[in-house]
C-alpha positions as CSV (number, residue, x, y, z in Angstrom):
1,M,116.8,69.8,128.0
2,I,115.5,73.1,126.9
3,E,113.7,73.0,123.1
4,H,114.4,76.3,121.2
5,T,111.6,76.9,118.8
6,A,112.9,77.7,115.5
7,K,112.0,81.5,114.5
8,P,110.6,81.5,111.0
9,K,112.6,83.2,108.6
10,T,111.9,86.6,107.9
11,R,111.4,86.7,104.1
12,R,112.6,89.5,102.3
13,P,111.1,91.3,99.4
14,R,112.7,90.8,95.8
15,V,112.5,94.1,95.3
16,G,113.0,96.7,97.7
17,L,111.5,100.3,99.1
18,S,114.6,101.9,97.1
19,G,113.9,99.5,93.7
20,K,110.5,100.3,93.7
21,L,111.3,103.8,94.3
22,L,113.3,104.0,91.1
23,I,110.9,102.2,89.1
24,L,108.0,104.5,89.8
25,T,110.1,107.8,89.6
26,I,111.3,106.4,85.8
27,L,107.8,105.3,84.9
28,F,106.2,108.7,86.2
29,V,108.9,110.9,84.7
30,M,108.4,108.9,81.2
31,M,104.5,109.2,81.7
32,A,105.5,113.0,82.0
33,E,107.3,113.2,78.7
34,V,104.9,111.1,76.7
35,L,102.4,114.0,77.6
36,I,104.9,116.3,76.4
37,Y,106.0,114.7,73.7
38,V,102.0,114.4,72.2
39,P,101.6,118.3,71.9
40,S,104.9,118.7,70.8
41,I,105.4,116.6,67.7
42,A,102.1,118.3,66.7
43,T,103.4,121.7,67.1
44,F,106.4,120.6,65.1
45,R,104.2,119.2,62.8
46,L,102.2,122.8,62.3
47,G,105.9,124.6,62.1
48,W,106.8,122.4,59.4
49,L,104.0,123.1,57.1
50,S,104.2,126.9,58.2
51,D,107.5,127.0,57.2
52,R,106.3,125.4,53.6
53,L,103.7,128.1,54.0
54,D,106.1,131.0,54.4
55,A,108.3,130.0,51.1
56,A,105.2,129.4,49.2
57,Y,104.4,133.1,50.1
58,T,107.4,134.0,48.5
59,A,107.2,131.9,45.7
60,A,103.7,133.1,44.7
61,L,105.2,137.0,45.0
62,V,107.6,135.9,42.4
63,L,105.5,133.8,40.1
64,D,102.7,136.3,40.4
65,A,105.2,139.3,39.6
66,S,106.2,137.9,36.4
67,P,105.3,139.4,33.1
68,S,101.5,138.1,31.9
69,G,101.9,135.1,34.6
70,V,104.5,133.1,32.6
71,V,107.4,131.8,34.0
72,R,109.7,129.3,32.8
73,D,109.6,125.5,33.2
74,N,113.2,125.5,34.5
75,L,112.2,128.9,37.3
76,A,108.7,127.1,38.1
77,R,110.9,123.8,39.0
78,S,113.4,125.6,41.0
79,I,110.9,127.5,42.9
80,L,108.6,124.2,43.6
81,D,112.0,123.0,44.7
82,S,112.8,125.3,47.2
83,V,109.2,125.1,48.4
84,G,109.4,121.3,48.4
85,A,105.8,121.2,47.3
86,K,104.3,119.8,44.1
87,A,101.9,122.6,43.7
88,V,101.2,126.5,44.3
89,A,97.8,128.2,43.8
90,V,96.2,131.8,45.0
91,K,93.0,132.4,45.6
92,S,91.8,136.2,45.3
93,G,88.2,136.7,45.1
94,Q,86.3,135.0,43.0
95,S,89.4,133.3,40.9
96,R,91.7,130.6,41.8
97,R,94.9,130.5,40.0
98,L,97.6,127.5,39.4
99,L,101.1,129.4,39.7
100,A,102.8,126.5,39.5
101,S,102.6,122.6,39.2
102,C,104.5,119.7,38.7
103,G,101.5,118.7,36.5
104,T,102.3,121.6,33.9
105,F,105.6,120.7,33.3
106,G,106.6,118.2,30.1
107,G,109.7,116.8,31.6
108,A,109.9,113.4,32.7
109,A,109.6,111.7,35.9
110,G,112.0,113.2,38.6
111,S,111.5,116.4,37.7
112,C,108.8,116.9,40.6
113,P,110.3,117.4,43.9
114,G,110.4,113.9,45.6
115,G,111.1,112.5,42.0
116,V,107.2,111.4,41.4
117,S,106.0,111.4,38.1
118,D,104.3,114.8,36.2
119,T,100.6,113.3,37.1
120,L,99.9,114.5,40.8
121,A,97.9,111.6,42.7
122,P,94.6,112.8,44.5
123,V,95.3,114.9,47.5
124,T,94.0,112.9,50.6
125,Q,94.1,115.5,53.3
126,D,93.5,118.9,53.6
127,V,95.0,121.0,56.3
128,D,93.7,124.9,57.1
129,M,96.5,126.4,58.8
130,R,94.1,129.5,59.7
131,N,91.8,127.7,61.5
132,V,93.1,124.4,63.5
133,S,92.2,123.6,67.1
134,A,94.6,121.9,69.6
135,I,92.8,118.2,69.6
136,Q,92.8,118.6,65.6
137,A,96.1,119.2,65.7
138,I,97.4,116.4,67.6
139,V,95.0,113.6,66.0
140,E,96.7,115.0,62.5
141,A,99.9,114.5,63.9
142,L,99.8,111.0,64.9
143,G,97.8,110.4,61.6
144,T,100.9,111.4,60.0
145,L,103.2,109.2,61.7
146,T,100.9,106.3,60.7
147,R,99.9,107.2,56.9
148,N,101.6,105.8,53.7
149,D,104.5,108.2,52.7
150,A,103.2,108.6,49.2
151,D,100.2,110.7,50.2
152,L,99.6,114.1,49.3
153,I,98.3,117.1,51.9
154,R,96.6,120.4,50.6
155,V,97.9,122.7,53.1
156,I,96.0,126.0,53.0
157,G,97.3,129.6,54.4
158,P,97.0,133.3,54.0
159,A,97.8,134.8,51.3
160,P,99.8,138.0,50.5
161,G,99.2,141.1,48.7
162,G,95.4,141.0,49.4
163,G,94.7,137.5,48.4
164,D,92.1,135.1,50.1
165,F,94.5,132.4,50.3
166,V,97.8,130.5,49.3
167,E,97.8,126.9,48.9
168,I,100.2,124.1,48.7
169,V,100.4,120.5,47.8
170,V,103.3,118.8,49.8
171,E,104.3,115.0,49.9
172,E,103.5,113.5,53.3
173,G,106.6,111.4,53.2
174,P,109.4,114.7,54.0
175,L,106.7,115.7,56.8
176,R,107.0,111.9,58.5
177,A,110.6,111.7,57.9
178,A,111.0,114.9,60.0
179,M,108.5,114.2,62.3
180,L,110.4,110.6,63.4
181,R,113.6,112.3,63.4
182,R,112.5,114.9,65.5
183,S,110.8,112.2,68.0
184,V,114.1,110.3,67.9
185,N,115.3,113.5,69.5
186,I,112.7,113.8,72.0
187,L,113.1,110.6,72.9
188,L,116.9,110.8,73.5
189,L,116.3,114.2,75.2
190,S,113.6,112.4,77.5
191,L,115.8,109.4,78.4
192,M,118.7,111.7,79.7
193,I,116.2,114.0,81.4
194,S,114.5,110.8,82.9
195,G,117.8,109.5,83.5
196,I,118.8,112.5,85.8
197,T,115.6,113.4,87.1
198,A,115.1,109.9,88.2
199,T,118.6,109.8,90.0
200,L,118.2,113.4,91.7
201,V,114.9,112.1,92.9
202,Y,115.9,108.7,93.9
203,L,118.9,110.4,96.0
204,S,116.6,112.7,97.4
205,L,113.7,110.3,98.9
206,H,116.5,107.6,99.4
207,Y,118.3,110.3,102.0
208,L,115.0,111.3,103.4
209,F,112.6,108.5,103.8
210,V,114.3,105.2,102.8
211,R,117.3,105.3,104.5
212,P,115.7,106.2,108.0
213,M,112.6,103.8,107.0
214,R,115.2,101.1,106.2
215,Q,117.0,101.8,109.9
216,L,113.3,101.7,111.3
217,T,112.6,98.4,110.0
218,M,116.3,97.0,110.8
219,N,116.0,98.3,114.4
220,M,112.5,96.3,114.8
221,M,114.0,93.1,113.4
222,A,116.9,93.6,116.0
223,F,114.6,94.7,118.9
224,H,112.3,91.3,118.1
225,A,115.5,89.2,118.6
226,D,116.5,90.6,121.9
227,P,113.8,92.6,123.5
228,E,115.5,92.9,126.7
229,N,118.6,94.3,125.6
230,P,118.5,97.9,125.9
231,G,121.2,98.5,123.4
232,R,118.7,97.9,120.9
233,L,116.3,101.0,121.6
234,M,115.8,103.2,118.8
235,P,118.4,105.6,118.3
236,V,116.4,109.1,118.1
237,S,117.6,111.9,115.6
238,G,116.8,115.8,115.6
239,R,114.4,115.3,112.7
240,R,110.9,117.5,113.3
241,D,108.8,115.7,110.5
242,E,107.0,112.5,110.8
243,L,109.6,110.0,110.9
244,G,111.4,112.0,113.4
245,L,108.1,111.3,115.3
246,A,107.8,107.9,114.5
247,E,111.7,107.3,115.7
248,R,110.7,109.1,119.0
249,E,107.2,107.2,119.6
250,L,109.2,103.6,118.7
251,A,111.8,104.3,121.4
252,T,109.6,105.1,124.0
253,M,107.3,102.3,123.3
254,Q,110.6,100.0,123.2
255,R,111.6,101.4,126.4
256,H,107.7,100.6,127.9
257,I,108.3,96.8,126.9
258,I,111.5,96.9,128.1
259,S,110.1,97.8,131.6
260,M,107.6,95.2,131.6
261,L,109.8,92.6,130.7
262,V,112.2,93.4,133.2
263,E,108.8,93.9,135.6
264,R,107.7,90.4,134.6
265,S,111.3,89.0,135.3
266,R,110.6,90.3,138.8
267,L,107.6,89.2,139.2
268,A,108.6,85.7,137.9
269,S,111.4,85.6,140.6
270,L,109.6,86.8,143.2
271,G,106.7,84.0,142.6
272,L,109.4,81.5,142.9
273,A,110.8,82.8,145.9
274,V,107.6,83.0,147.4
275,S,106.4,79.1,146.6
276,K,109.4,78.5,148.8
277,I,108.9,80.4,151.8
278,N,105.2,79.8,151.8
279,H,106.3,76.2,151.7
280,D,108.0,76.2,154.8
281,L,105.9,78.5,156.3
282,R,103.0,76.3,156.4
283,N,105.0,73.8,157.8
284,L,106.0,76.3,160.6
285,L,102.1,77.5,161.3
286,A,100.9,73.7,161.6
287,S,103.5,73.2,164.2
288,A,102.2,76.2,166.0
289,Q,98.9,75.6,165.6
290,L,99.6,71.6,167.2
291,F,100.9,73.9,170.3
292,S,97.8,76.2,170.5
293,D,95.7,72.8,170.7
294,H,97.6,72.1,173.6
295,L,97.4,75.3,175.2
296,S,93.4,75.7,174.8
297,G,93.2,72.7,177.5
298,L,95.0,74.8,180.0
299,P,92.7,75.9,183.1
300,D,94.4,79.2,183.1
301,P,91.7,82.0,182.6
302,N,94.0,83.9,180.3
303,V,95.0,81.2,178.4
304,Q,91.0,80.4,177.7
305,R,90.5,83.8,177.2
306,F,93.3,84.2,174.4
307,A,93.7,80.8,173.1
308,P,90.6,80.7,170.4
309,K,91.6,83.9,169.1
310,L,95.4,82.8,168.6
311,M,94.2,79.3,166.9
312,R,91.1,81.9,164.5
313,A,94.6,83.7,163.8
314,I,96.7,80.7,162.9
315,E,94.0,79.4,161.1
316,R,93.6,82.6,159.1
317,A,97.7,82.7,158.3
318,I,97.4,79.3,157.1
319,A,94.8,80.1,154.7
320,F,96.2,83.0,153.7
321,C,99.3,81.0,152.9
322,E,97.7,78.5,151.1
323,S,96.2,81.8,148.6
324,T,99.8,83.2,148.7
325,L,100.1,83.1,145.0
326,S,96.8,83.6,144.1
327,Y,97.3,87.4,143.3
328,G,99.4,85.8,140.6
329,Q,96.5,84.5,139.0
330,A,93.5,85.8,137.0
331,R,91.7,86.5,139.9
332,E,90.9,85.9,143.7
333,A,88.2,83.2,144.5
334,P,85.3,84.3,144.1
335,P,83.6,85.7,147.2
336,V,81.3,83.6,149.6
337,R,78.8,86.5,150.6
338,R,76.8,86.8,153.5
339,M,75.5,89.0,156.3
340,V,78.5,90.0,158.3
341,A,78.0,92.2,161.9
342,L,81.2,94.9,161.0
343,E,81.7,96.2,164.2
344,P,82.9,92.6,165.7
345,L,85.1,92.1,162.8
346,V,86.6,95.8,163.0
347,E,87.4,95.2,166.5
348,E,89.4,91.9,165.5
349,V,91.3,93.7,163.4
350,R,92.2,96.2,165.9
351,E,93.4,93.2,168.1
352,T,95.5,91.6,165.3
353,L,97.3,94.8,164.5
354,G,97.9,94.8,168.3
355,L,96.5,98.2,169.3
356,N,95.2,98.6,172.7
357,A,94.0,101.0,174.8
358,D,97.7,102.0,176.0
359,S,98.8,101.6,172.6
360,M,100.5,105.2,171.5
361,I,98.2,104.8,168.0
362,R,94.7,105.5,168.9
363,W,91.8,103.3,167.4
364,I,88.7,104.9,167.3
365,T,85.7,102.7,165.9
366,A,82.6,105.2,164.6
367,V,80.5,102.3,163.4
368,E,76.3,102.4,163.3
369,R,74.8,99.9,165.6
370,G,74.0,96.7,164.3
371,L,75.8,97.3,160.9
372,L,75.4,94.6,158.5
373,V,77.6,94.0,154.9
374,D,76.9,91.9,152.4
375,A,80.3,90.4,152.1
376,D,82.7,87.7,152.2
377,P,84.0,87.5,156.1
378,D,87.4,86.2,155.2
379,Q,87.9,88.6,152.4
380,L,86.7,91.7,154.4
381,F,88.4,90.7,157.2
382,R,91.7,90.9,154.7
383,L,90.6,93.9,153.2
384,L,90.5,96.1,156.1
385,L,93.7,94.4,158.1
386,N,95.6,95.5,154.6
387,L,93.9,99.2,155.2
388,G,94.5,99.0,158.7
389,R,98.3,98.0,158.4
390,N,99.0,100.4,155.5
391,A,97.9,103.2,158.4
392,V,99.8,101.8,161.2
393,Q,102.8,102.0,158.9
394,A,102.1,105.4,157.8
395,L,101.9,106.9,161.3
396,E,105.0,104.5,162.7
397,S,107.0,106.6,159.9
398,T,106.4,109.8,162.1
399,A,107.6,108.0,165.3
400,P,107.3,108.9,168.3
401,N,104.0,108.7,168.0
402,D,101.2,110.5,170.4
403,P,97.9,109.1,170.8
404,G,96.4,112.6,170.7
405,R,97.9,113.4,167.5
406,D,98.6,110.1,165.6
407,Q,95.1,108.2,165.2
408,I,93.1,105.7,162.9
409,R,89.3,106.4,162.6
410,V,87.4,103.2,161.1
411,T,83.8,104.5,160.2
412,G,80.9,102.7,158.7
413,R,77.4,103.7,157.6
414,R,74.8,102.4,155.4
415,Q,73.6,104.4,152.5
416,G,70.5,102.5,150.7
417,T,71.7,99.3,149.5
418,V,75.3,100.3,149.6
419,V,77.5,100.2,153.1
420,I,80.3,103.0,153.0
421,V,83.1,101.7,155.3
422,E,86.2,104.7,155.6
423,V,89.4,103.9,157.3
424,A,91.6,107.3,158.1
425,D,94.6,108.1,159.7
426,T,96.5,111.1,160.8
427,G,99.4,110.5,158.8
428,P,101.6,111.9,156.2
429,G,99.4,111.2,153.7
430,V,99.7,109.8,150.1
431,S,102.7,111.6,147.9
432,E,101.5,112.7,144.5
433,K,104.2,110.1,142.8
434,A,102.0,107.1,144.6
435,R,98.8,108.7,143.7
436,A,99.5,107.8,140.0
437,H,99.6,103.9,140.3
438,L,98.2,103.4,143.9
439,F,95.9,100.3,143.3
440,E,98.6,98.6,141.2
441,A,100.7,95.7,142.3
442,F,104.8,97.1,143.3
443,Q,103.7,100.4,142.0
444,G,101.6,102.2,144.8
445,S,103.8,101.4,147.7
446,T,103.5,104.8,149.8
447,R,106.8,104.1,151.9
448,A,110.2,103.2,151.4
449,G,110.9,99.2,151.2
450,G,107.3,98.7,150.5
451,T,105.7,96.3,148.0
452,G,102.5,98.0,147.2
453,L,100.8,94.8,147.0
454,G,98.6,95.8,150.4
455,L,96.3,98.2,148.3
456,A,96.3,96.4,145.1
457,I,95.1,93.3,147.1
458,A,92.2,95.5,148.6
459,A,91.4,97.1,145.1
460,E,91.0,93.2,143.8
461,L,88.7,92.1,146.7
462,V,86.5,95.4,146.6
463,R,86.1,94.7,143.0
464,A,85.0,91.2,143.6
465,H,82.1,92.2,145.7
466,G,81.0,94.7,142.9
467,G,82.1,97.8,145.0
468,D,84.6,100.4,144.5
469,I,87.8,101.9,146.5
470,V,89.3,105.4,146.4
471,L,91.5,108.0,147.7
472,I,89.6,110.6,149.2
473,D,91.0,114.3,148.7
474,G,91.3,117.0,150.9
475,T,91.8,115.0,154.3
476,I,94.4,114.9,157.2
477,G,96.5,112.1,156.0
478,A,94.9,109.5,154.0
479,T,91.3,108.4,153.7
480,F,90.1,105.5,151.7
481,R,86.4,105.1,151.1
482,V,85.3,101.6,150.3
483,S,82.0,100.8,148.9
484,F,79.8,97.5,149.2
485,P,76.8,97.2,147.4
486,D,74.1,94.7,148.5
487,R,73.3,91.5,146.3
488,A,70.2,91.7,143.8
489,V,67.4,90.4,145.7
490,D,65.6,87.4,143.4
491,L,62.0,88.0,144.1
492,G,60.9,84.6,143.0
493,M,63.0,83.0,145.4
494,R,62.0,85.3,148.1
495,R,58.2,84.3,147.7
496,E,59.3,80.4,147.6
497,R,60.6,80.7,151.1
498,A,58.0,83.0,152.5
499,R,55.8,80.4,151.3
500,A,58.1,77.5,153.4
């Protein structure tokens, strides 16, 4: 029974990206409206006071034009009512003249604007309209909104007719009430503007960003649930911005993942098939080994000559079968290195490939006499056999073969502490497509129907020895150069052996 592990539930956010976007839009718009409101209400306050001063200018002209400066109480009261002031005064030169004041009337309480008593309360604030800074205007406007309605303000402005200035005394209550009404209007207008702006910004950002991001997220979740389904690939739009780039990169990454998963499934199936073949093949080779043992007892000279080689080949085949699946592991078995004569090993590879003097493919060996390689002999044999078999298969693809044209040349030489081995053929060479993944399993095959394992195994064996394998450019056919560096010498161990 197959147990399925429960997938953790994806916790959805309480407030999605759209909700957060809407909240932030409204918040920022309201902050902008607050920043606009503060100087706006200060300007409104200055305008309200300026209107009172303008009315006071006219009143000052009327009062100043009266004969002997005497004005009847009813007229003065009407003028102050129209101005909305408690008193109006003008300063010219060194004289300061009070033109009208609630305190000059003999009437009862209520005869002054606002219905206050005849006696004026002390003035709590002076406002000089001739010189008001922006910061001062804002501070005083906020103060007006928080102070008592019964406070009196003295407002000073330029005087008409050559006077120094005109000053009026007004109650702060009507000003505060007007500012509050103005604030309510600004608030209602701000809410309306915020709603319209937030809606437009939200719809625009939702269409341009939120909806594509949601599609990306949903696609990633769907692909995570079934990554091997090609129908879960990210649909790519025609956008040319960053989101369009993200869509294209996500689709490319998903295609690579699907390709890797398909390759992994193929490798798993191949591993199962190889393990089955390996089991039966080892049994057949074991039987062949028994027959070769009987052959070795025959007195025929040819049998005595070839029987040891046959037994050795069968032993190698059995060893290869036992390590067939080693490529699927993390790495090959560590090499058991010793100094190996290269020339006899190359000749054994030639005989294993079945290339004799009368073969249609000529084998040429050009190895320095007595050249020794610090390597594992079995792994070195496998390496040369894979490279030699690839060369034979490449030349056989150009059949019919001609020994004067189709040749395999194996050279070996020492350069200091490194042995260089080259396996070259005069075949069709390696295509550009195969060069891109030459030493990768199932990717670097140079012929139709090939698995590409030969070069991959060869590269892994060379790396295990600390060497390197490369394809040499600019040669006829294909030339593979393999380098085998000698192991570092332990001087202390060498001295102990010398003493012994």
